[in-house]
Biopython code that builds the backbone (N, CA, C, O; Angstrom):
import numpy as np
from Bio.PDB.StructureBuilder import StructureBuilder

atoms = [
    (1, "MET", "N", (-24.871, 3.921, 2.560)),
    (1, "MET", "CA", (-24.589, 4.582, 3.814)),
    (1, "MET", "C", (-24.269, 3.528, 4.867)),
    (1, "MET", "O", (-24.860, 2.448, 4.876)),
    (2, "PHE", "N", (-23.357, 3.839, 5.727)),
    (2, "PHE", "CA", (-22.957, 2.951, 6.811)),
    (2, "PHE", "C", (-23.122, 3.735, 8.105)),
    (2, "PHE", "O", (-22.572, 4.827, 8.252)),
    (3, "ASP", "N", (-23.872, 3.180, 9.032)),
    (3, "ASP", "CA", (-24.150, 3.827, 10.313)),
    (3, "ASP", "C", (-23.779, 2.841, 11.407)),
    (3, "ASP", "O", (-24.336, 1.744, 11.461)),
    (4, "ALA", "N", (-22.845, 3.212, 12.282)),
    (4, "ALA", "CA", (-22.414, 2.304, 13.348)),
    (4, "ALA", "C", (-22.478, 3.004, 14.695)),
    (4, "ALA", "O", (-22.182, 4.194, 14.808)),
    (5, "ARG", "N", (-22.872, 2.245, 15.723)),
    (5, "ARG", "CA", (-22.950, 2.763, 17.086)),
    (5, "ARG", "C", (-22.211, 1.822, 18.029)),
    (5, "ARG", "O", (-22.265, 0.602, 17.872)),
    (6, "ALA", "N", (-21.522, 2.397, 19.007)),
    (6, "ALA", "CA", (-20.834, 1.578, 20.008)),
    (6, "ALA", "C", (-21.859, 1.035, 20.997)),
    (6, "ALA", "O", (-22.708, 1.780, 21.488)),
    (7, "ARG", "N", (-21.782, -0.255, 21.289)),
    (7, "ARG", "CA", (-22.705, -0.845, 22.262)),
    (7, "ARG", "C", (-22.503, -0.248, 23.648)),
    (7, "ARG", "O", (-23.466, -0.032, 24.385)),
    (8, "SER", "N", (-21.262, 0.014, 23.997)),
    (8, "SER", "CA", (-20.952, 0.506, 25.335)),
    (8, "SER", "C", (-21.393, 1.954, 25.543)),
    (8, "SER", "O", (-21.606, 2.378, 26.679)),
    (9, "ASP", "N", (-21.531, 2.709, 24.461)),
    (9, "ASP", "CA", (-21.938, 4.110, 24.560)),
    (9, "ASP", "C", (-22.642, 4.483, 23.262)),
    (9, "ASP", "O", (-21.982, 4.829, 22.282)),
    (10, "SER", "N", (-23.966, 4.420, 23.238)),
    (10, "SER", "CA", (-24.730, 4.640, 22.007)),
    (10, "SER", "C", (-24.608, 6.059, 21.465)),
    (10, "SER", "O", (-25.059, 6.339, 20.355)),
    (11, "SER", "N", (-24.004, 6.954, 22.238)),
    (11, "SER", "CA", (-23.791, 8.306, 21.715)),
    (11, "SER", "C", (-22.593, 8.345, 20.764)),
    (11, "SER", "O", (-22.400, 9.328, 20.048)),
    (12, "LYS", "N", (-21.786, 7.276, 20.757)),
    (12, "LYS", "CA", (-20.647, 7.195, 19.841)),
    (12, "LYS", "C", (-21.140, 6.590, 18.535)),
    (12, "LYS", "O", (-21.420, 5.395, 18.446)),
    (13, "VAL", "N", (-21.238, 7.449, 17.527)),
    (13, "VAL", "CA", (-21.817, 7.073, 16.243)),
    (13, "VAL", "C", (-20.879, 7.499, 15.119)),
    (13, "VAL", "O", (-20.243, 8.551, 15.194)),
    (14, "THR", "N", (-20.799, 6.682, 14.088)),
    (14, "THR", "CA", (-20.107, 7.092, 12.872)),
    (14, "THR", "C", (-21.014, 6.804, 11.690)),
    (14, "THR", "O", (-21.662, 5.759, 11.636)),
    (15, "VAL", "N", (-21.058, 7.721, 10.756)),
    (15, "VAL", "CA", (-21.860, 7.559, 9.551)),
    (15, "VAL", "C", (-20.953, 7.821, 8.359)),
    (15, "VAL", "O", (-20.273, 8.845, 8.299)),
    (16, "GLN", "N", (-20.947, 6.897, 7.417)),
    (16, "GLN", "CA", (-20.160, 7.034, 6.192)),
    (16, "GLN", "C", (-21.113, 7.004, 5.011)),
    (16, "GLN", "O", (-22.006, 6.159, 4.949)),
    (17, "ARG", "N", (-20.926, 7.921, 4.077)),
    (17, "ARG", "CA", (-21.738, 7.935, 2.866)),
    (17, "ARG", "C", (-20.816, 7.915, 1.655)),
    (17, "ARG", "O", (-19.813, 8.626, 1.610)),
    (18, "ALA", "N", (-21.168, 7.098, 0.686)),
    (18, "ALA", "CA", (-20.412, 7.042, -0.559)),
    (18, "ALA", "C", (-21.197, 7.783, -1.627)),
    (18, "ALA", "O", (-22.371, 7.490, -1.854)),
    (19, "THR", "N", (-20.558, 8.733, -2.278)),
    (19, "THR", "CA", (-21.240, 9.512, -3.307)),
    (19, "THR", "C", (-20.606, 9.325, -4.685)),
    (19, "THR", "O", (-21.009, 9.983, -5.644)),
    (20, "ASN", "N", (-19.618, 8.434, -4.792)),
    (20, "ASN", "CA", (-18.981, 8.181, -6.086)),
    (20, "ASN", "C", (-20.021, 7.650, -7.063)),
    (20, "ASN", "O", (-20.880, 6.852, -6.687)),
    (21, "ALA", "N", (-19.947, 8.085, -8.307)),
    (21, "ALA", "CA", (-20.904, 7.633, -9.317)),
    (21, "ALA", "C", (-20.873, 6.115, -9.469)),
    (21, "ALA", "O", (-21.920, 5.495, -9.651)),
    (22, "ARG", "N", (-19.686, 5.508, -9.396)),
    (22, "ARG", "CA", (-19.591, 4.058, -9.590)),
    (22, "ARG", "C", (-20.213, 3.274, -8.441)),
    (22, "ARG", "O", (-20.438, 2.070, -8.566)),
    (23, "LEU", "N", (-20.495, 3.941, -7.322)),
    (23, "LEU", "CA", (-21.095, 3.261, -6.180)),
    (23, "LEU", "C", (-22.613, 3.425, -6.122)),
    (23, "LEU", "O", (-23.255, 2.926, -5.198)),
    (24, "GLN", "N", (-23.182, 4.112, -7.091)),
    (24, "GLN", "CA", (-24.629, 4.292, -7.102)),
    (24, "GLN", "C", (-25.359, 2.981, -7.353)),
    (24, "GLN", "O", (-26.497, 2.810, -6.914)),
    (25, "LEU", "N", (-24.718, 2.058, -8.053)),
    (25, "LEU", "CA", (-25.294, 0.752, -8.311)),
    (25, "LEU", "C", (-24.227, -0.286, -7.976)),
    (25, "LEU", "O", (-23.221, -0.395, -8.677)),
    (26, "GLN", "N", (-24.443, -1.036, -6.920)),
    (26, "GLN", "CA", (-23.482, -2.046, -6.489)),
    (26, "GLN", "C", (-24.149, -3.414, -6.430)),
    (26, "GLN", "O", (-25.199, -3.563, -5.805)),
    (27, "PRO", "N", (-23.553, -4.414, -7.073)),
    (27, "PRO", "CA", (-24.116, -5.759, -6.987)),
    (27, "PRO", "C", (-23.574, -6.542, -5.782)),
    (27, "PRO", "O", (-23.735, -7.760, -5.714)),
    (28, "TRP", "N", (-22.942, -5.859, -4.847)),
    (28, "TRP", "CA", (-22.383, -6.542, -3.677)),
    (28, "TRP", "C", (-22.613, -5.715, -2.421)),
    (28, "TRP", "O", (-22.933, -4.528, -2.490)),
    (29, "ALA", "N", (-22.449, -6.351, -1.293)),
    (29, "ALA", "CA", (-22.580, -5.660, -0.004)),
    (29, "ALA", "C", (-21.566, -6.265, 0.957)),
    (29, "ALA", "O", (-21.235, -7.447, 0.866)),
    (30, "TYR", "N", (-21.085, -5.454, 1.863)),
    (30, "TYR", "CA", (-20.159, -5.916, 2.887)),
    (30, "TYR", "C", (-20.834, -5.775, 4.236)),
    (30, "TYR", "O", (-21.340, -4.705, 4.575)),
    (31, "SER", "N", (-20.845, -6.842, 5.000)),
    (31, "SER", "CA", (-21.521, -6.808, 6.289)),
    (31, "SER", "C", (-20.624, -6.239, 7.381)),
    (31, "SER", "O", (-21.064, -5.398, 8.165)),
    (32, "ALA", "N", (-19.389, -6.683, 7.442)),
    (32, "ALA", "CA", (-18.527, -6.267, 8.545)),
    (32, "ALA", "C", (-17.068, -6.407, 8.152)),
    (32, "ALA", "O", (-16.679, -7.342, 7.452)),
    (33, "VAL", "N", (-16.275, -5.462, 8.614)),
    (33, "VAL", "CA", (-14.844, -5.474, 8.355)),
    (33, "VAL", "C", (-14.130, -5.028, 9.625)),
    (33, "VAL", "O", (-14.527, -4.052, 10.262)),
    (34, "VAL", "N", (-13.091, -5.739, 9.982)),
    (34, "VAL", "CA", (-12.252, -5.333, 11.107)),
    (34, "VAL", "C", (-10.868, -5.046, 10.545)),
    (34, "VAL", "O", (-10.253, -5.916, 9.927)),
    (35, "GLU", "N", (-10.381, -3.842, 10.753)),
    (35, "GLU", "CA", (-9.046, -3.462, 10.301)),
    (35, "GLU", "C", (-8.201, -3.105, 11.509)),
    (35, "GLU", "O", (-8.695, -2.520, 12.473)),
    (36, "CYS", "N", (-6.939, -3.453, 11.453)),
    (36, "CYS", "CA", (-6.040, -3.165, 12.561)),
    (36, "CYS", "C", (-4.778, -2.523, 12.006)),
    (36, "CYS", "O", (-4.029, -3.160, 11.265)),
    (37, "TYR", "N", (-4.540, -1.282, 12.356)),
    (37, "TYR", "CA", (-3.363, -0.553, 11.910)),
    (37, "TYR", "C", (-2.354, -0.506, 13.042)),
    (37, "TYR", "O", (-2.693, -0.129, 14.164)),
    (38, "GLY", "N", (-1.133, -0.880, 12.758)),
    (38, "GLY", "CA", (-0.095, -0.863, 13.782)),
    (38, "GLY", "C", (-0.125, -2.088, 14.679)),
    (38, "GLY", "O", (0.543, -2.107, 15.712)),
    (39, "CYS", "N", (-0.881, -3.103, 14.309)),
    (39, "CYS", "CA", (-0.922, -4.328, 15.115)),
    (39, "CYS", "C", (0.427, -5.030, 15.004)),
    (39, "CYS", "O", (1.072, -5.015, 13.955)),
    (40, "SER", "N", (0.827, -5.633, 16.089)),
    (40, "SER", "CA", (2.144, -6.277, 16.095)),
    (40, "SER", "C", (2.042, -7.755, 16.471)),
    (40, "SER", "O", (2.949, -8.288, 17.112)),
    (41, "GLY", "N", (0.970, -8.414, 16.090)),
    (41, "GLY", "CA", (0.816, -9.824, 16.386)),
    (41, "GLY", "C", (-0.581, -10.129, 16.890)),
    (41, "GLY", "O", (-1.390, -9.232, 17.126)),
    (42, "CYS", "N", (-0.842, -11.408, 17.050)),
    (42, "CYS", "CA", (-2.181, -11.860, 17.429)),
    (42, "CYS", "C", (-2.623, -11.336, 18.789)),
    (42, "CYS", "O", (-3.821, -11.176, 19.021)),
    (43, "ASP", "N", (-1.687, -11.067, 19.690)),
    (43, "ASP", "CA", (-2.083, -10.594, 21.020)),
    (43, "ASP", "C", (-2.592, -9.156, 21.011)),
    (43, "ASP", "O", (-3.058, -8.664, 22.038)),
    (44, "THR", "N", (-2.509, -8.469, 19.861)),
    (44, "THR", "CA", (-3.079, -7.122, 19.763)),
    (44, "THR", "C", (-4.518, -7.148, 19.253)),
    (44, "THR", "O", (-5.190, -6.117, 19.233)),
    (45, "TYR", "N", (-4.994, -8.331, 18.839)),
    (45, "TYR", "CA", (-6.374, -8.480, 18.386)),
    (45, "TYR", "C", (-7.283, -8.708, 19.590)),
    (45, "TYR", "O", (-6.816, -9.124, 20.650)),
    (46, "PRO", "N", (-8.566, -8.441, 19.434)),
    (46, "PRO", "CA", (-9.503, -8.674, 20.545)),
    (46, "PRO", "C", (-9.531, -10.146, 20.955)),
    (46, "PRO", "O", (-9.406, -11.032, 20.111)),
    (47, "THR", "N", (-9.691, -10.395, 22.225)),
    (47, "THR", "CA", (-9.800, -11.781, 22.696)),
    (47, "THR", "C", (-11.246, -12.252, 22.668)),
    (47, "THR", "O", (-11.499, -13.454, 22.592)),
    (48, "ASP", "N", (-12.193, -11.335, 22.729)),
    (48, "ASP", "CA", (-13.612, -11.678, 22.629)),
    (48, "ASP", "C", (-14.081, -11.450, 21.191)),
    (48, "ASP", "O", (-13.599, -10.533, 20.526)),
    (49, "PRO", "N", (-15.004, -12.264, 20.708)),
    (49, "PRO", "CA", (-15.533, -12.051, 19.352)),
    (49, "PRO", "C", (-16.181, -10.679, 19.221)),
    (49, "PRO", "O", (-16.708, -10.133, 20.191)),
    (50, "ILE", "N", (-16.137, -10.133, 18.021)),
    (50, "ILE", "CA", (-16.776, -8.851, 17.704)),
    (50, "ILE", "C", (-18.061, -9.173, 16.955)),
    (50, "ILE", "O", (-18.038, -9.897, 15.960)),
    (51, "VAL", "N", (-19.177, -8.638, 17.431)),
    (51, "VAL", "CA", (-20.471, -8.903, 16.801)),
    (51, "VAL", "C", (-20.987, -7.624, 16.147)),
    (51, "VAL", "O", (-21.070, -6.578, 16.790)),
    (52, "PHE", "N", (-21.326, -7.717, 14.883)),
    (52, "PHE", "CA", (-21.962, -6.624, 14.150)),
    (52, "PHE", "C", (-23.436, -7.006, 14.029)),
    (52, "PHE", "O", (-23.786, -7.957, 13.330)),
    (53, "SER", "N", (-24.288, -6.257, 14.715)),
    (53, "SER", "CA", (-25.707, -6.626, 14.755)),
    (53, "SER", "C", (-26.570, -5.571, 14.072)),
    (53, "SER", "O", (-26.118, -4.476, 13.740)),
    (54, "GLU", "N", (-27.808, -5.942, 13.882)),
    (54, "GLU", "CA", (-28.799, -5.069, 13.249)),
    (54, "GLU", "C", (-28.356, -4.613, 11.866)),
    (54, "GLU", "O", (-28.607, -3.474, 11.473)),
    (55, "ASN", "N", (-27.692, -5.510, 11.123)),
    (55, "ASN", "CA", (-27.275, -5.204, 9.758)),
    (55, "ASN", "C", (-28.507, -5.178, 8.863)),
    (55, "ASN", "O", (-29.372, -6.048, 8.966)),
    (56, "LYS", "N", (-28.587, -4.193, 7.997)),
    (56, "LYS", "CA", (-29.728, -4.067, 7.096)),
    (56, "LYS", "C", (-29.216, -3.795, 5.692)),
    (56, "LYS", "O", (-28.234, -3.077, 5.503)),
    (57, "LEU", "N", (-29.885, -4.371, 4.722)),
    (57, "LEU", "CA", (-29.514, -4.180, 3.325)),
    (57, "LEU", "C", (-30.711, -3.573, 2.597)),
    (57, "LEU", "O", (-31.845, -4.028, 2.744)),
    (58, "TYR", "N", (-30.432, -2.537, 1.810)),
    (58, "TYR", "CA", (-31.494, -1.840, 1.091)),
    (58, "TYR", "C", (-31.245, -1.895, -0.405)),
    (58, "TYR", "O", (-30.105, -1.843, -0.867)),
    (59, "GLN", "N", (-32.332, -2.003, -1.148)),
    (59, "GLN", "CA", (-32.267, -1.951, -2.596)),
    (59, "GLN", "C", (-33.357, -1.003, -3.063)),
    (59, "GLN", "O", (-34.533, -1.190, -2.750)),
    (60, "ALA", "N", (-32.961, 0.015, -3.812)),
    (60, "ALA", "CA", (-33.907, 1.021, -4.298)),
    (60, "ALA", "C", (-34.712, 1.618, -3.144)),
    (60, "ALA", "O", (-35.905, 1.884, -3.286)),
    (61, "GLY", "N", (-34.057, 1.827, -2.009)),
    (61, "GLY", "CA", (-34.711, 2.442, -0.864)),
    (61, "GLY", "C", (-35.554, 1.517, -0.016)),
    (61, "GLY", "O", (-36.110, 1.950, 0.993)),
    (62, "GLU", "N", (-35.667, 0.247, -0.398)),
    (62, "GLU", "CA", (-36.480, -0.716, 0.345)),
    (62, "GLU", "C", (-35.570, -1.737, 1.030)),
    (62, "GLU", "O", (-34.635, -2.257, 0.422)),
    (63, "GLN", "N", (-35.854, -2.012, 2.283)),
    (63, "GLN", "CA", (-35.070, -3.015, 2.996)),
    (63, "GLN", "C", (-35.387, -4.398, 2.443)),
    (63, "GLN", "O", (-36.550, -4.744, 2.235)),
    (64, "ILE", "N", (-34.334, -5.190, 2.207)),
    (64, "ILE", "CA", (-34.528, -6.548, 1.712)),
    (64, "ILE", "C", (-33.911, -7.534, 2.705)),
    (64, "ILE", "O", (-32.949, -7.214, 3.403)),
    (65, "ALA", "N", (-34.476, -8.719, 2.752)),
    (65, "ALA", "CA", (-33.981, -9.753, 3.664)),
    (65, "ALA", "C", (-32.966, -10.624, 2.925)),
    (65, "ALA", "O", (-33.214, -11.094, 1.815)),
    (66, "VAL", "N", (-31.828, -10.824, 3.565)),
    (66, "VAL", "CA", (-30.803, -11.708, 3.027)),
    (66, "VAL", "C", (-30.426, -12.667, 4.146)),
    (66, "VAL", "O", (-29.701, -12.281, 5.063)),
    (67, "PRO", "N", (-30.903, -13.910, 4.093)),
    (67, "PRO", "CA", (-30.581, -14.868, 5.151)),
    (67, "PRO", "C", (-29.075, -15.072, 5.282)),
    (67, "PRO", "O", (-28.335, -14.961, 4.304)),
    (68, "GLY", "N", (-28.635, -15.370, 6.491)),
    (68, "GLY", "CA", (-27.211, -15.547, 6.756)),
    (68, "GLY", "C", (-26.546, -16.552, 5.838)),
    (68, "GLY", "O", (-25.387, -16.371, 5.465)),
    (69, "ALA", "N", (-27.256, -17.613, 5.463)),
    (69, "ALA", "CA", (-26.680, -18.653, 4.609)),
    (69, "ALA", "C", (-26.348, -18.142, 3.207)),
    (69, "ALA", "O", (-25.575, -18.779, 2.491)),
    (70, "MET", "N", (-26.920, -17.001, 2.803)),
    (70, "MET", "CA", (-26.667, -16.470, 1.468)),
    (70, "MET", "C", (-25.401, -15.609, 1.399)),
    (70, "MET", "O", (-24.922, -15.305, 0.306)),
    (71, "TRP", "N", (-24.860, -15.215, 2.548)),
    (71, "TRP", "CA", (-23.649, -14.397, 2.550)),
    (71, "TRP", "C", (-22.440, -15.258, 2.244)),
    (71, "TRP", "O", (-22.331, -16.376, 2.748)),
    (72, "LYS", "N", (-21.532, -14.754, 1.425)),
    (72, "LYS", "CA", (-20.255, -15.414, 1.182)),
    (72, "LYS", "C", (-19.282, -14.856, 2.211)),
    (72, "LYS", "O", (-18.942, -13.674, 2.174)),
    (73, "VAL", "N", (-18.840, -15.696, 3.116)),
    (73, "VAL", "CA", (-17.952, -15.251, 4.184)),
    (73, "VAL", "C", (-16.513, -15.307, 3.699)),
    (73, "VAL", "O", (-16.002, -16.363, 3.326)),
    (74, "ASN", "N", (-15.874, -14.141, 3.712)),
    (74, "ASN", "CA", (-14.472, -14.013, 3.342)),
    (74, "ASN", "C", (-14.160, -14.712, 2.013)),
    (74, "ASN", "O", (-13.369, -15.655, 1.984)),
    (75, "PRO", "N", (-14.780, -14.255, 0.904)),
    (75, "PRO", "CA", (-14.577, -14.929, -0.377)),
    (75, "PRO", "C", (-13.144, -14.833, -0.903)),
    (75, "PRO", "O", (-12.741, -15.638, -1.742)),
    (76, "LYS", "N", (-12.365, -13.852, -0.417)),
    (76, "LYS", "CA", (-10.962, -13.707, -0.827)),
    (76, "LYS", "C", (-10.092, -13.610, 0.423)),
    (76, "LYS", "O", (-9.575, -12.538, 0.738)),
    (77, "PRO", "N", (-9.926, -14.734, 1.141)),
    (77, "PRO", "CA", (-9.153, -14.670, 2.383)),
    (77, "PRO", "C", (-7.672, -14.398, 2.125)),
    (77, "PRO", "O", (-7.158, -14.648, 1.035)),
    (78, "ALA", "N", (-7.009, -13.889, 3.139)),
    (78, "ALA", "CA", (-5.568, -13.682, 3.055)),
    (78, "ALA", "C", (-4.890, -15.020, 2.809)),
    (78, "ALA", "O", (-5.413, -16.070, 3.180)),
    (79, "VAL", "N", (-3.735, -14.974, 2.186)),
    (79, "VAL", "CA", (-2.997, -16.199, 1.898)),
    (79, "VAL", "C", (-2.670, -16.938, 3.189)),
    (79, "VAL", "O", (-2.736, -18.166, 3.241)),
    (80, "LYS", "N", (-2.322, -16.194, 4.223)),
    (80, "LYS", "CA", (-1.958, -16.819, 5.492)),
    (80, "LYS", "C", (-2.731, -16.152, 6.626)),
    (80, "LYS", "O", (-2.443, -15.012, 6.991)),
    (81, "LEU", "N", (-3.709, -16.860, 7.181)),
    (81, "LEU", "CA", (-4.437, -16.360, 8.343)),
    (81, "LEU", "C", (-3.613, -16.706, 9.574)),
    (81, "LEU", "O", (-3.417, -17.882, 9.880)),
    (82, "MET", "N", (-3.133, -15.699, 10.273)),
    (82, "MET", "CA", (-2.177, -15.922, 11.345)),
    (82, "MET", "C", (-2.810, -16.054, 12.726)),
    (82, "MET", "O", (-2.181, -16.603, 13.631)),
    (83, "CYS", "N", (-4.018, -15.573, 12.912)),
    (83, "CYS", "CA", (-4.606, -15.523, 14.257)),
    (83, "CYS", "C", (-5.906, -16.312, 14.351)),
    (83, "CYS", "O", (-6.757, -16.013, 15.188)),
    (84, "ASN", "N", (-6.059, -17.318, 13.496)),
    (84, "ASN", "CA", (-7.272, -18.141, 13.484)),
    (84, "ASN", "C", (-8.534, -17.314, 13.286)),
    (84, "ASN", "O", (-9.565, -17.588, 13.899)),
    (85, "GLU", "N", (-8.449, -16.305, 12.429)),
    (85, "GLU", "CA", (-9.604, -15.463, 12.149)),
    (85, "GLU", "C", (-10.752, -16.310, 11.611)),
    (85, "GLU", "O", (-10.544, -17.212, 10.800)),
    (86, "ALA", "N", (-11.949, -16.015, 12.064)),
    (86, "ALA", "CA", (-13.134, -16.737, 11.603)),
    (86, "ALA", "C", (-14.324, -15.792, 11.611)),
    (86, "ALA", "O", (-14.481, -14.983, 12.525)),
    (87, "THR", "N", (-15.154, -15.898, 10.594)),
    (87, "THR", "CA", (-16.357, -15.070, 10.487)),
    (87, "THR", "C", (-17.559, -15.981, 10.297)),
    (87, "THR", "O", (-17.512, -16.942, 9.529)),
    (88, "LYS", "N", (-18.632, -15.667, 11.004)),
    (88, "LYS", "CA", (-19.892, -16.403, 10.870)),
    (88, "LYS", "C", (-21.016, -15.384, 10.727)),
    (88, "LYS", "O", (-20.975, -14.313, 11.333)),
    (89, "VAL", "N", (-22.011, -15.722, 9.926)),
    (89, "VAL", "CA", (-23.180, -14.857, 9.759)),
    (89, "VAL", "C", (-24.401, -15.658, 10.185)),
    (89, "VAL", "O", (-24.669, -16.731, 9.644)),
    (90, "ALA", "N", (-25.138, -15.136, 11.152)),
    (90, "ALA", "CA", (-26.347, -15.790, 11.659)),
    (90, "ALA", "C", (-27.502, -15.590, 10.675)),
    (90, "ALA", "O", (-27.424, -14.748, 9.782)),
    (91, "ASP", "N", (-28.561, -16.361, 10.844)),
    (91, "ASP", "CA", (-29.724, -16.241, 9.969)),
    (91, "ASP", "C", (-30.319, -14.841, 9.962)),
    (91, "ASP", "O", (-30.894, -14.413, 8.962)),
    (92, "ASN", "N", (-30.181, -14.121, 11.088)),
    (92, "ASN", "CA", (-30.747, -12.763, 11.153)),
    (92, "ASN", "C", (-29.797, -11.713, 10.583)),
    (92, "ASN", "O", (-30.118, -10.524, 10.596)),
    (93, "GLY", "N", (-28.631, -12.132, 10.081)),
    (93, "GLY", "CA", (-27.696, -11.198, 9.470)),
    (93, "GLY", "C", (-26.592, -10.713, 10.400)),
    (93, "GLY", "O", (-25.663, -10.046, 9.945)),
    (94, "ASP", "N", (-26.667, -11.031, 11.699)),
    (94, "ASP", "CA", (-25.596, -10.640, 12.612)),
    (94, "ASP", "C", (-24.301, -11.326, 12.180)),
    (94, "ASP", "O", (-24.290, -12.528, 11.915)),
    (95, "ALA", "N", (-23.223, -10.571, 12.109)),
    (95, "ALA", "CA", (-21.926, -11.112, 11.720)),
    (95, "ALA", "C", (-21.013, -11.115, 12.948)),
    (95, "ALA", "O", (-20.932, -10.124, 13.674)),
    (96, "THR", "N", (-20.329, -12.235, 13.170)),
    (96, "THR", "CA", (-19.412, -12.368, 14.296)),
    (96, "THR", "C", (-18.030, -12.691, 13.758)),
    (96, "THR", "O", (-17.855, -13.627, 12.979)),
    (97, "ILE", "N", (-17.047, -11.900, 14.186)),
    (97, "ILE", "CA", (-15.656, -12.126, 13.800)),
    (97, "ILE", "C", (-14.888, -12.453, 15.058)),
    (97, "ILE", "O", (-14.960, -11.728, 16.050)),
    (98, "SER", "N", (-14.142, -13.567, 15.013)),
    (98, "SER", "CA", (-13.363, -13.970, 16.184)),
    (98, "SER", "C", (-11.913, -14.196, 15.770)),
    (98, "SER", "O", (-11.606, -14.384, 14.592)),
    (99, "PHE", "N", (-11.047, -14.173, 16.746)),
    (99, "PHE", "CA", (-9.613, -14.364, 16.572)),
    (99, "PHE", "C", (-9.124, -15.306, 17.661)),
    (99, "PHE", "O", (-9.860, -15.632, 18.593)),
    (100, "GLN", "N", (-7.874, -15.737, 17.534)),
    (100, "GLN", "CA", (-7.163, -16.512, 18.561)),
    (100, "GLN", "C", (-7.501, -17.946, 18.560)),
    (100, "GLN", "O", (-6.973, -18.705, 19.373)),
]
sb = StructureBuilder()
sb.init_structure("model")
sb.init_model(0)
sb.init_chain("A")
sb.init_seg("    ")
for serial, (resi, resn, name, xyz) in enumerate(atoms, 1):
    if name == "N":
        sb.init_residue(resn, " ", resi, " ")
    sb.init_atom(name, np.array(xyz, "f"), 0.0, 1.0, " ", f" {name:<3s}", serial, name[0])
structure = sb.get_structure()
């Protein structure tokens, strides 16, 4: 399950649930993804870094700790990063994505 809230307005919430049988057991997790549809260059990306905070990982219904150093950041990057994209994961699991 993925639950996200806007910092600027906590009433803006999205929840995604995966019910596919193949997703019942996953040996991987994704902390944060930024997608841009219809972008026409680097100036359409945010100028301030995007922070994904309060990330939690659960296994068999129990929350587990995964230090930031254990995350593989962008293990399959695009062939050509055009906007100086960079991702960092803090020790507490907060993920920051920056551009420009």
